[in-house]
C-alpha positions as CSV (number, residue, x, y, z in Angstrom):
1,X,77.2,42.3,106.9
2,X,73.9,43.0,108.6
3,X,74.0,45.9,111.1
4,X,71.3,45.6,113.8
5,X,70.7,48.7,116.0
6,X,71.1,48.2,119.7
7,X,67.9,48.5,121.8
8,X,69.0,52.0,122.9
9,X,69.4,53.1,119.3
10,X,66.1,51.7,118.4
11,X,64.4,53.6,121.3
12,X,66.1,56.8,120.4
13,X,65.0,56.5,116.7
14,X,61.5,55.7,117.8
15,X,61.3,58.7,120.1
16,X,62.1,61.2,117.3
17,X,58.9,62.4,115.8
18,X,57.7,65.3,113.8
19,X,54.1,66.4,114.1
20,X,52.7,68.5,111.3
21,X,49.4,70.3,111.9
22,X,47.8,71.8,108.8
23,X,44.9,74.2,108.5
24,X,43.3,72.5,105.5
25,X,40.9,75.4,105.0
26,X,43.8,77.8,104.5
27,X,46.3,75.5,102.9
28,X,44.2,73.7,100.3
29,X,45.7,70.8,98.3
30,X,45.8,71.2,94.6
31,X,42.3,70.8,93.1
32,X,43.7,68.6,90.4
33,X,44.9,66.2,93.1
34,X,41.6,66.3,94.9
35,X,39.7,65.6,91.7
36,X,41.7,62.3,91.4
37,X,40.0,61.0,94.5
38,X,41.9,58.2,96.4
39,X,44.8,58.2,94.0
40,X,45.2,62.0,94.4
41,X,45.0,61.7,98.2
42,X,47.8,59.2,98.2
43,X,49.8,61.3,95.9
44,X,49.3,64.4,98.1
45,X,50.5,62.5,101.1
46,X,53.5,61.3,99.2
47,X,54.4,64.8,98.0
48,X,53.9,66.2,101.5
49,X,56.1,63.5,103.0
50,X,58.9,64.1,100.5
51,X,58.8,67.9,101.1
52,X,59.0,67.4,104.9
53,X,61.8,64.9,104.7
54,X,63.8,67.2,102.3
55,X,63.3,70.1,104.8
56,X,64.5,68.0,107.7
57,X,67.4,66.0,106.1
58,X,69.4,64.1,107.2
59,X,67.4,63.4,110.4
60,X,65.4,60.2,110.9
61,X,62.0,60.5,112.5
62,X,58.4,59.3,112.7
63,X,56.1,61.6,110.8
64,X,52.6,62.4,112.0
65,X,50.5,64.7,109.8
66,X,47.0,66.0,110.8
67,X,45.0,68.2,108.4
68,X,42.1,69.9,110.0
69,X,39.3,71.2,107.7
70,X,35.7,72.2,107.4
71,X,34.5,69.5,104.9
72,X,31.2,71.2,104.0
73,X,32.8,74.7,103.7
74,X,35.7,73.4,101.7
75,X,33.6,71.5,99.2
76,X,31.4,74.5,98.7
77,X,34.4,76.7,98.1
78,X,35.8,74.2,95.5
79,X,32.4,74.3,93.7
80,X,32.2,78.1,93.8
81,X,35.7,78.4,92.4
82,X,34.9,76.1,89.4
83,X,36.4,72.9,90.8
84,X,33.2,70.8,90.8
85,X,35.0,67.5,90.1
86,X,37.3,68.2,93.1
87,X,34.3,68.9,95.3
88,X,32.6,65.6,94.2
89,X,35.8,63.6,94.8
90,X,36.8,65.3,98.1
91,X,35.7,62.4,100.4
92,X,37.6,59.9,98.3
93,X,40.6,62.1,98.4
94,X,40.4,62.1,102.2
95,X,40.3,58.3,102.2
96,X,43.4,58.1,100.0
97,X,45.3,60.6,102.1
98,X,44.3,58.8,105.3
99,X,45.3,55.4,103.9
100,X,48.6,56.6,102.5
101,X,50.4,56.4,105.9
102,X,49.4,55.1,109.3
103,X,50.1,58.4,111.0
104,X,48.3,60.6,108.4
105,X,44.8,61.9,109.1
106,X,42.5,64.5,107.5
107,X,40.0,65.5,110.1
108,X,36.7,67.3,109.6
109,X,36.7,70.0,112.3
110,X,33.1,71.0,111.6
111,X,31.6,74.2,110.6
112,X,32.2,76.4,113.6
113,X,34.2,79.5,112.9
114,X,37.9,78.9,113.5
115,X,37.1,75.2,114.2
116,X,40.3,74.0,112.5
117,X,42.4,76.6,114.5
118,X,40.9,75.3,117.8
119,X,41.6,71.7,116.9
120,X,45.2,72.5,115.9
121,X,45.8,74.4,119.2
122,X,44.5,71.5,121.2
123,X,46.7,69.0,119.2
124,X,49.7,71.2,119.5
125,X,49.5,71.6,123.2
126,X,48.9,67.8,123.6
127,X,51.9,67.0,121.4
128,X,54.1,69.4,123.4
129,X,53.1,68.0,126.8
130,X,54.9,64.7,126.2
131,X,58.1,66.0,124.5
132,X,60.1,69.2,124.0
133,X,58.4,71.0,121.2
134,X,59.7,73.4,118.5
135,X,57.1,75.0,116.3
136,X,57.3,76.5,112.8
137,X,54.5,78.1,111.0
138,X,53.9,78.5,107.3
139,X,54.8,82.2,107.7
140,X,58.3,81.1,108.7
141,X,59.1,80.1,105.1
142,X,57.7,80.0,101.6
143,X,54.9,77.5,101.0
144,X,54.9,75.4,97.8
145,X,51.6,73.9,96.4
146,X,51.1,70.2,97.0
C-alpha cells in the first residue's frame, strides 16, 4: 500500500530545515580527504551529512551546509604543514563537496581578517529572519574529524 502525504504534511516536512555554518579556516576537513580532490569532497559531504543526521535523529529536515574559508590562506597552511597534495587538490575538493548535494556550498570568503566570521554572521542573521532559529556552536559539544 502506497502512503502519500497530505499537502499539509508535505509543506510541514519542507519547512523543517537545518542550516549548518562552518568556519572552514578553523574546522578543516581531513587533509587525506582534500588530497582526493572531487572524490574526497563528495566523501566529506557524505560523512558530514551522516554525522548531522545522527545528531538530529529521528527528525526529517532539509539540510543546508555552508563552509566559509579563505582559499589562499588555507592552501598555504596545508602546504606549510606538509600536505602539499591536499593544497594542490583543494579546488577539486571544493567542486566535489559542492556537487555532493544541492544545498551544500564551500565559499571563499576572501583574505580579510575574520572574513569567514563576518560571512557566517550575515548568513546566520539571514537564516533566522525567516524562521525561528536555534544555534549550537562547536563549543557546545565535542567535534569529530571529518
